[in-house]
C-alpha angles and dihedrals in degrees: 000000000000113000095188123084114250090244090064093053100037115097121228092356094069093093123072114229094258094051091048092048092050093049091050090052090048090051090052091052092046094051090052089049091049091051095049095042091044091054091047091049091052091050093049092045091051092048091050091050098043098043096035090223114139097205089085091056100074095053089044091055093043093052090047089054090051090051090051092051091050090050091050091051090050091050090052090051090050092049093053092046094052099042143015125284095254092056091044093052089048091055092045091053091049091053090048091052091050090050092050091048091051091050092049091049092052090049092049092047093052093048 
């Protein structure tokens, strides 16, 4: 007996039209944010490299982190658009386990 609703298991049909439309709009906004922040990160990285001043480095790293977060959010949106929620959650949990394992390894290595 299947305990999950069919909409959880079904592939692309698991979103209603409004939810899909909202996620597409979010993805459009995120790609524009990635483009602008990526360009800004390149400019700050170049300034740090050319001038040799390290005060450009912290904003460069922070903006790079923001770009990475936006890309992760976009990948989650893409996962849920291409497959059902159960499969998407499974993949998210796998990535979380890999991240925890990497963090534990770095802690063990430093000890």
